[in-house]
VEXTOR-727326 format. One record per atom (N, C-alpha, C): residue in three letters; x, y, z; residue number from 1. Coordinates in Angstrom, 3 decimals, decimal comma, padded with zeros to 6 digits. Atoms other than C-alpha are relative to their C-alpha. Layout:
! residues N
   code          x          y          z   pos
    ALA          X          Y          Z   NUM
...
END
This chain:
! residues 127
   code          x          y          z   pos
    GLN   -001,039   -000,291   -000,920     1
    GLN   -014,399   -009,364    004,870     1
    GLN    000,939    001,514   -000,100     1
    VAL   -000,942   -001,359    000,207     2
    VAL   -012,863   -005,983    005,849     2
    VAL    000,803    000,418   -000,528     2
    GLN   -001,135   -000,152    000,105     3
    GLN   -010,024   -005,121    004,574     3
    GLN    000,237    001,775    000,038     3
    LEU   -000,489   -001,760   -000,022     4
    LEU   -007,883   -001,537    005,087     4
    LEU    001,641    000,244   -000,235     4
    VAL   -001,332   -000,034    000,894     5
    VAL   -004,850   -000,781    003,174     5
    VAL    000,810    002,334   -000,054     5
    GLU   -000,150   -001,427   -000,847     6
    GLU   -002,925    002,690    005,279     6
    GLU    001,563    000,184   -001,626     6
    SER   -000,900   -000,380    000,640     7
    SER   -000,505    004,886    002,745     7
    SER    000,250    001,354    000,476     7
    GLY   -000,691   -001,120   -000,237     8
    GLY    000,915    008,076    002,782     8
    GLY    001,792    000,130    001,069     8
    GLY   -000,927    000,243   -001,454     9
    GLY    004,108    007,039    005,691     9
    GLY    001,074    000,269   -001,512     9
    GLY   -001,577   -000,302    000,417    10
    GLY    007,189    008,283    004,241    10
    GLY    001,584    000,305    001,370    10
    LEU   -001,071    000,016   -000,296    11
    LEU    010,545    009,726    005,164    11
    LEU    000,126    001,668    000,188    11
    VAL   -000,480   -001,349   -000,445    12
    VAL    010,732    013,426    007,024    12
    VAL    000,248    000,895    000,681    12
    GLN   -000,418   -000,703   -001,392    13
    GLN    012,324    016,100    008,855    13
    GLN   -000,600    000,578    001,165    13
    ALA    001,256   -001,073   -000,957    14
    ALA    011,123    017,327    012,070    14
    ALA   -000,248    001,220    000,472    14
    GLY    001,019   -001,580   -000,491    15
    GLY    008,547    019,981    012,019    15
    GLY   -000,566   -000,232   -001,235    15
    GLY    000,402   -000,295    000,610    16
    GLY    007,423    018,900    009,324    16
    GLY   -001,005   -000,863    000,126    16
    SER    001,121    001,143   -000,535    17
    SER    004,130    017,011    008,048    17
    SER   -000,338   -001,181   -001,195    17
    LEU    000,602    000,856    000,724    18
    LEU    002,497    013,982    006,422    18
    LEU   -001,415   -000,375    000,318    18
    ARG    002,244    000,840   -000,280    19
    ARG   -001,362    012,625    005,876    19
    ARG    000,171   -001,159   -000,134    19
    LEU    000,452    001,820    000,004    20
    LEU   -001,715    009,318    006,138    20
    LEU   -001,255   -000,006   -000,276    20
    SER    001,147    000,367    000,676    21
    SER   -004,793    007,598    004,346    21
    SER   -000,590   -001,603    000,685    21
    CYS    000,067    001,670   -000,220    22
    CYS   -006,204    004,257    005,239    22
    CYS   -001,900   -000,196   -001,390    22
    ALA    001,749    000,956    000,724    23
    ALA   -009,386    002,721    002,467    23
    ALA    000,079   -000,701    000,385    23
    ALA    000,654    000,953   -000,698    24
    ALA   -011,487    000,379    003,536    24
    ALA   -000,656   -000,360   -001,304    24
    SER    000,764    000,867    001,208    25
    SER   -013,100   -002,038    001,504    25
    SER   -000,615   -001,339    001,022    25
    GLY    000,860    000,661   -000,313    26
    GLY   -015,707   -005,034    001,990    26
    GLY   -000,845    000,191    001,328    26
    GLY    000,098    000,178   -000,890    27
    GLY   -017,485   -003,792    004,656    27
    GLY   -001,478    001,611    000,299    27
    THR    000,959   -000,454    000,101    28
    THR   -020,063   -000,968    005,958    28
    THR    000,790    001,329    000,832    28
    PHE   -000,872   -000,655   -000,600    29
    PHE   -017,610    001,788    006,614    29
    PHE   -000,029    000,993    000,717    29
    SER    000,297   -001,286   -000,529    30
    SER   -019,644    004,798    007,543    30
    SER   -000,984   -000,380    001,374    30
    SER    000,722    000,268   -001,526    31
    SER   -020,979    002,876    010,816    31
    SER    001,340   -000,467    000,585    31
    TYR   -000,664    000,370   -000,980    32
    TYR   -017,795    001,782    011,959    32
    TYR    000,716    001,533    000,586    32
    THR   -001,084   -001,153   -000,530    33
    THR   -015,709    003,957    014,400    33
    THR    001,204   -000,513   -000,645    33
    MET   -001,578    000,070    000,707    34
    MET   -012,028    004,321    012,885    34
    MET    000,931    000,276    000,909    34
    GLY   -001,188   -000,607   -001,022    35
    GLY   -008,798    004,652    014,857    35
    GLY    001,194   -000,541   -000,810    35
    TRP   -000,907    000,265    000,082    36
    TRP   -005,426    005,222    014,506    36
    TRP    000,901   -000,446    001,122    36
    PHE   -000,566   -000,068   -001,037    37
    PHE   -002,510    003,557    016,313    37
    PHE    001,362    000,054   -000,284    37
    ARG   -002,217    000,186    000,072    38
    ARG    001,852    003,178    016,198    38
    ARG    000,421   -000,724    000,285    38
    GLN   -000,644    001,152   -000,466    39
    GLN    003,887    000,680    016,708    39
    GLN    001,833    000,897   -000,078    39
    ALA   -000,925   -000,670   -000,088    40
    ALA    007,655    002,616    017,607    40
    ALA    001,436   -001,315    000,150    40
    PRO   -001,227    000,912    000,100    41
    PRO    011,083   -000,014    017,388    41
    PRO   -000,180    000,107    001,391    41
    GLY   -000,358   -000,054   -001,259    42
    GLY    011,056   -001,692    020,459    42
    GLY   -001,649   -000,249    000,888    42
    LYS    001,644   -000,241   -001,444    43
    LYS    007,690   -000,500    022,137    43
    LYS   -001,405   -000,621   -000,200    43
    GLU    001,359    000,425   -000,003    44
    GLU    004,382   -001,547    021,930    44
    GLU   -001,160    000,378   -000,826    44
    ARG    000,033   -000,867    000,534    45
    ARG    002,041   -000,512    019,846    45
    ARG   -001,349    001,060    001,043    45
    GLU    000,720   -000,833   -000,773    46
    GLU   -000,117    002,302    021,153    46
    GLU   -000,673    000,987   -000,557    46
    PHE    001,467   -000,576    000,439    47
    PHE   -003,149    004,403    020,661    47
    PHE    000,627    001,349   -000,270    47
    VAL   -000,202   -001,202    000,062    48
    VAL   -003,151    007,518    018,778    48
    VAL   -001,422    001,186   -000,319    48
    GLY    001,337   -000,837   -000,563    49
    GLY   -006,775    008,602    018,014    49
    GLY   -001,127   -001,078   -000,716    49
    ALA    001,297    000,888    001,142    50
    ALA   -010,260    007,816    016,999    50
    ALA   -000,950    001,229   -000,680    50
    ILE    001,372   -001,071    000,900    51
    ILE   -012,974    009,259    014,923    51
    ILE   -001,061   -000,834    000,492    51
    SER    001,057    000,331    000,314    52
    SER   -016,654    008,388    015,141    52
    SER   -000,844   -000,218   -001,175    52
    TRP   -000,098    000,563    001,796    53
    TRP   -018,211    006,806    012,121    53
    TRP   -001,493    001,504   -000,581    53
    SER    000,098   -001,355    000,601    54
    SER   -020,246    010,582    011,545    54
    SER    001,094    000,959   -000,347    54
    GLY   -001,332   -001,628   -000,123    55
    GLY   -016,786    012,558    012,133    55
    GLY   -000,035    000,715    000,279    55
    THR    000,079   -001,452   -000,802    56
    THR   -018,076    014,741    014,461    56
    THR    000,391   -000,170    001,303    56
    GLY   -001,594   -000,487   -001,300    57
    GLY   -015,955    013,277    017,658    57
    GLY    000,974   -001,179   -000,464    57
    THR   -001,748    000,183    000,153    58
    THR   -012,738    012,825    017,715    58
    THR    000,243   -000,096    001,449    58
    TYR   -001,057   -000,318   -001,503    59
    TYR   -010,135    011,561    020,710    59
    TYR    001,157   -000,735   -000,479    59
    TYR   -001,522    000,897   -000,274    60
    TYR   -006,926    011,432    021,110    60
    TYR    001,236   -000,154    001,053    60
    SER   -000,765   -000,025   -001,218    61
    SER   -003,918    010,564    022,960    61
    SER    000,679    001,473    000,464    61
    ASN   -000,965   -001,938   -000,261    62
    ASN   -001,718    013,439    024,693    62
    ASN    000,691    000,065   -001,190    62
    SER   -001,215    000,248    000,868    63
    SER    000,875    012,363    022,435    63
    SER   -000,101    000,994   -001,454    63
    ALA    000,982   -000,099    001,436    64
    ALA   -001,502    013,446    019,252    64
    ALA   -000,379    001,038    000,292    64
    LYS    000,266   -001,094    000,016    65
    LYS   -003,322    016,132    020,836    65
    LYS    000,701    001,229   -000,546    65
    GLY   -000,985   -001,038    000,823    66
    GLY   -002,378    019,224    018,700    66
    GLY    000,651    000,782   -000,967    66
    ARG   -000,525   -000,072    001,337    67
    ARG   -000,721    018,179    016,489    67
    ARG   -000,588   -000,732   -000,994    67
    PHE    000,415    000,629    000,687    68
    PHE   -002,319    015,619    015,069    68
    PHE   -001,566   -000,329   -000,452    68
    THR    001,082   -000,242    000,536    69
    THR   -006,006    015,518    013,046    69
    THR   -000,473   -001,378   -000,481    69
    ILE    000,795    000,687    000,809    70
    ILE   -008,099    012,647    012,215    70
    ILE   -001,359    000,642   -000,671    70
    SER    001,267   -000,582    001,316    71
    SER   -010,722    012,985    009,221    71
    SER   -000,434   -001,422   -000,726    71
    ARG    000,465    000,959    000,613    72
    ARG   -012,381    010,938    007,486    72
    ARG   -001,331    000,254   -001,329    72
    ASP    000,713    000,496    001,399    73
    ASP   -014,594    010,600    004,234    73
    ASP   -001,255   -001,431   -000,245    73
    ASN    000,978    001,721   -000,029    74
    ASN   -017,640    007,922    004,210    74
    ASN   -000,193   -000,234   -001,254    74
    ALA    000,801    000,427    001,798    75
    ALA   -018,492    008,415    000,182    75
    ALA    001,441   -000,480   -000,524    75
    ALA   -001,018    000,514    000,639    76
    ALA   -014,345    007,670   -000,275    76
    ALA   -000,199   -001,592    000,996    76
    ASN   -000,220    001,540   -000,593    77
    ASN   -014,438    004,592    002,162    77
    ASN    001,620    000,557    000,333    77
    THR   -001,049   -000,885   -000,485    78
    THR   -011,590    006,615    003,922    78
    THR    000,519    001,322    001,036    78
    VAL   -000,547   -000,726   -000,831    79
    VAL   -009,776    007,644    006,761    79
    VAL    001,440    000,788   -000,250    79
    TYR   -001,543   -000,913    000,290    80
    TYR   -007,140    010,117    006,980    80
    TYR    001,117    000,284    001,720    80
    LEU   -001,104   -000,427   -000,977    81
    LEU   -004,146    011,420    009,640    81
    LEU    000,664    000,531   -000,568    81
    GLN   -001,133   -000,946    000,413    82
    GLN   -002,841    014,575    009,348    82
    GLN    000,757    000,333    001,218    82
    LEU   -001,158    000,016   -001,401    83
    LEU    000,544    014,748    011,454    83
    LEU    000,924    001,106   -000,338    83
    ASN   -001,218   -000,905   -000,139    84
    ASN    002,111    017,648    011,885    84
    ASN    000,875    000,701    001,221    84
    THR   -001,271   -000,711   -001,389    85
    THR    005,239    019,408    014,003    85
    THR    000,033   -001,203    000,047    85
    LEU    000,060    000,605   -000,601    86
    LEU    006,276    016,418    013,784    86
    LEU    001,740   -001,048    000,560    86
    LYS   -001,357    000,490   -001,101    87
    LYS    009,555    014,606    016,157    87
    LYS    000,226   -001,080   -000,079    87
    PRO   -000,263    001,471   -000,195    88
    PRO    011,502    011,860    016,041    88
    PRO   -000,688   -001,211    000,622    88
    GLU    000,383    000,657   -001,403    89
    GLU    010,057    010,430    018,564    89
    GLU   -001,757   -000,662   -001,056    89
    ASP    000,989    000,592    000,625    90
    ASP    006,859    009,886    016,074    90
    ASP    000,449   -001,053   -000,772    90
    THR   -000,315    001,220    000,451    91
    THR    008,977    007,296    014,134    91
    THR   -000,541   -001,372    000,598    91
    ALA    000,667    000,502   -000,042    92
    ALA    006,803    004,642    013,745    92
    ALA   -000,794   -001,360   -001,202    92
    VAL    001,276   -000,002    000,995    93
    VAL    004,498    002,589    012,093    93
    VAL   -001,053   -000,055    000,366    93
    TYR    000,939   -000,915   -001,002    94
    TYR    001,350    003,963    012,207    94
    TYR   -001,315   -001,399   -001,132    94
    TYR    001,235    000,854    000,071    95
    TYR   -002,075    001,505    012,064    95
    TYR   -001,342    000,694   -000,383    95
    CYS    001,813   -000,249   -000,064    96
    CYS   -005,996    002,369    010,929    96
    CYS   -000,460   -002,139    000,580    96
    ALA    000,789    000,911   -000,589    97
    ALA   -008,098   -000,019    012,701    97
    ALA   -001,445    000,512   -000,027    97
    ALA    001,433   -000,857   -000,066    98
    ALA   -012,105   -000,137    012,336    98
    ALA   -000,434   -001,026    001,330    98
    GLU    000,883    000,650   -000,473    99
    GLU   -014,853   -001,128    015,206    99
    GLU   -001,278    000,024   -000,720    99
    ASP    001,437    000,374    000,275   100
    ASP   -017,597   -002,355    014,433   100
    ASP   -001,070    000,895    000,909   100
    SER    000,751   -000,793   -001,050   101
    SER   -019,313    000,129    016,155   101
    SER   -001,663   -000,629   -000,205   101
    ASN    001,361   -000,062   -000,075   102
    ASN   -022,914   -000,184    014,767   102
    ASN   -000,281    001,329    000,333   102
    TYR    000,565   -001,215    000,280   103
    TYR   -022,979    003,891    014,478   103
    TYR    000,571    000,269    001,440   103
    SER    000,043   -000,322   -001,091   104
    SER   -022,307    003,802    018,122   104
    SER    001,313    001,535   -000,093   104
    SER   -000,805   -001,300   -000,343   105
    SER   -020,573    007,394    019,268   105
    SER    001,035   -000,070    001,010   105
    THR   -000,652    000,021   -000,913   106
    THR   -018,727    006,162    022,259   106
    THR    001,487   -000,577   -000,889   106
    LEU   -000,847    000,219    001,364   107
    LEU   -014,970    006,379    020,610   107
    LEU    001,012   -000,777    001,643   107
    THR   -000,406    000,952   -001,368   108
    THR   -012,350    004,209    022,894   108
    THR    002,060   -000,064   -000,909   108
    GLY   -001,639    000,299    000,644   109
    GLY   -008,115    003,885    022,337   109
    GLY    000,521   -001,431    000,546   109
    ALA    000,273    002,119   -000,568   110
    ALA   -008,924   -000,333    023,782   110
    ALA    000,430   -000,521   -001,857   110
    GLU   -000,437    000,939    001,234   111
    GLU   -007,301   -002,124    020,589   111
    GLU   -000,210   -001,225    000,238   111
    TYR    000,799    001,346   -000,120   112
    TYR   -009,192   -005,323    022,324   112
    TYR   -001,239    000,242   -001,048   112
    GLU    001,657    000,058    000,353   113
    GLU   -012,331   -003,511    020,760   113
    GLU    000,217    000,170   -001,356   113
    TYR   -000,146   -000,527    001,506   114
    TYR   -011,367   -002,421    017,121   114
    TYR    000,525   -001,858   -000,886   114
    ASP    000,412    001,385    000,263   115
    ASP   -011,932   -005,684    015,061   115
    ASP    001,389   -000,292   -001,448   115
    TYR   -000,387    000,196    001,136   116
    TYR   -010,443   -004,754    011,885   116
    TYR    001,182    000,805   -000,052   116
    TRP   -001,121   -001,309    000,210   117
    TRP   -006,656   -003,786    011,078   117
    TRP    000,799    000,174   -001,326   117
    GLY   -001,005   -000,264    001,616   118
    GLY   -004,309   -002,555    008,173   118
    GLY    001,234   -000,707    000,499   118
    LYS   -001,524    001,052   -000,402   119
    LYS   -000,926   -003,977    007,977   119
    LYS    000,868    001,152    000,499   119
    GLY   -001,025   -000,633   -000,682   120
    GLY    000,646   -000,543    008,756   120
    GLY    000,586    000,940   -000,717   120
    THR   -001,111   -000,566    000,678   121
    THR    002,670    002,169    006,635   121
    THR    000,954    000,965    000,914   121
    GLN   -001,015   -000,043   -001,463   122
    GLN    005,997    003,123    008,555   122
    GLN    000,182    001,557   -000,785   122
    VAL   -000,454   -001,429   -000,226   123
    VAL    006,835    006,888    009,280   123
    VAL    001,248    000,304    000,656   123
    THR   -001,187   -000,291   -000,265   124
    THR    010,288    007,986    009,711   124
    THR    000,306    001,916   -000,020   124
    VAL    000,372   -001,073   -000,439   125
    VAL    010,902    011,084    011,486   125
    VAL    001,961    000,352    000,367   125
    SER   -001,837   -000,477    000,001   126
    SER    015,031    012,878    010,967   126
    SER   -000,099    001,076    001,028   126
    SER   -000,107   -001,467   -000,884   127
    SER    016,253    015,426    013,263   127
    SER    001,359    000,475   -000,314   127
END
């Protein structure tokens, strides 16, 4: 069974940065597409970005583009989400997810495509 554990969340002032990590265990991490999603209070969960199994392909939501960066280290079974120039509206629980894509390079923001989910880490941005 694949387990995903997020870390790195916290409280930061607007304009600041955070680096989230997601450690995977129990599966073939290097073959998975990895995604990040977030859920703000009172809102539905939304797609943030995704990265291909090799790390050479990325795909971002419009709100993340230019401020957030996804990367991965397959040797460490870890995916990262660098959050820069944070805004109060970025306040949310951030989740990582894994799609058992078997080395596919197709990237998706659709939640139903992802097979495994972490429990999330809270990011709070103060104004």
